[in-house]
C-alpha positions, 0 to 999 in steps of 0.5 A: 499500500503506497502513499498517493497524496498528502493534503494539508488544511492550515491556519496560523495555529493549527494544521491538519493532514490527510494522507490517502493511499493508492487503494483509497484508505485515509488517515488524519494527523496534525503538524505541530501547533503554532506557525502551523501554516509554515510547517505545512509549507515545509511538509509539502516542500521537504517531507512529501517528496519522500513520503509520496510513493512510500510504503504506508506501513513502514512509518519507522522507515519513513521518519528515518529517511526524511531527516537523512535526506534533509540533513541540512535542516536538522531543526524544529520545523522539519520535525513539526512537519513530519509529525503531520504525516506520521500521525496521519499514518497511525490513524490510517493503520488504526482504521484499517484494523478497526482499532484505536492507536492505543490498542495498536500499541498494546494498550487499553482504551480507558480514562487516564488521570490528568493534571490541570495545566495552567498556562497563565502568568498574567493572573494573580496568585490569589486568583489562580488559587481560586480558579484551581479550587473551582476546577478541583471541585467541578472536574475532580482534578487532584493535580495542577501545574502552575507557572513560575518565573517568566518565560525565557527571561534570564531570572526576571519574574513576571512581576517582582515577587510573583513566584514567591507569592504564588507557590505558597498561595496555591498550596494553601488554597488547594490544601495538602491532598493535591499534587502540585507541579510548577513550570519555569519555562527556561527562566533561571540560571542554576543558582536562582533555579535552585533557590526556587526549587527549594521554595517548591520543596518547602511547599510540597511540590512534586515536579519542577519543569524546565528550570533553565534554558533547555539547551543548557543540559549541564545547568539542568543537571546541576539543578537536578543534583541539588534538589529532591524535587523531580526536575523535568523537561525535554519538550523542545528537543527534537533531536533523538541524539540529544534525547540519548545524551539526556537519558545517559546523563540522567539530566531529568527525573522525568522526561517530557517529549512532545509528540508533535515537536519531536516528529510524530508518534513513532519517534516519541515511542523511541524516546519512551523506550529510552526513558524506560531503559533509564528507569525514568517516567515519561510524562509528555508535553501536550499543552493545548487541546489540539490533537496533540493531547489526543495523540498523547492520551493514546500513547500514555495508555500503552507505554510501560514508562508512562508517568502518573498523569497526562497534561491537560490544559485548563485554558478555554477559548478566552485564552486559546480561541483557535481551539474552537471546534477542531474535532469531535468528540471534545476531550472532557475532564471528569473525576480528574480523568480524561477518556482516551477517545474510543473508535478506530485510529485516533477516535475523533473526527475533524470538524468539516466546518473548520476545514472549510475555512483553512488554507488548502494544499495538496501533494500527489504522486505523479 
């Protein structure tokens, strides 16, 4: 079965991919969110030439040959584009076999525990604690992640004193029975990162994400070695050689690949295997409610190295208006869990009205 055509439907933030084989079978996937229209252009220019005519059942071979052929372009956009074809092929395989992707991987379709993931730094500590408490009561969350520092800001807080205020305020507002996680988004140098890490430890936080710029592996290792809290990260890294080094050096306590940043499910399965061999849990990054969270739910329902929960964004259309009406059924948190979508492939259907308003491109086998 050969890949006959690859179609993309893109807007600035989201790009869906439809792959069709020579017998008419189809699967849907997604390039990474953010500048998705650019990723779709890269897909047609630098991914489709190798995918068209390729064996639709040899996903591993395809995601290996593309970086080899495009070796002068080792960065993020090529991987973000590859993710669209990879995830569409996994959907196609599931549909052909009448199974969900989770089942293809040997897992069981079921509800998975999630942590409510806040993306906001423009919110006061008191307001953040209040809204998380509301969500705890309404949706049953027993774990939340908040933001500390400011994104890539060289030790500068979102506003002076916010980090020192929000950590104890959220803990007090939610009580001791809630697992709390914190994301620094690469804000700190090692000394400041360790200082903030000790504040988190004092307040019983269990997870400290991206304390330093993600490329500074030695800095992160220094922070990890100085703290008892789990130091986590990896979402930005799309080079499998870097993942092998991170696992060998034990840079993190928890590994956090992003399926769409990394280049698709097949490459993420390799990272999950690495983490398992290193004795580390895998808790992927999936910080919005595009298909990346659908992909991650299926993955986490199957891998042996899965961490205790799945990231689940609590931000609605007021924060991410581009999430509106992407697919059905929508993901919903109940009793602190989200159901892995049921049905063949990814178990969801792309909204045709959304597709009507998207920019369309097609690459086809001659």
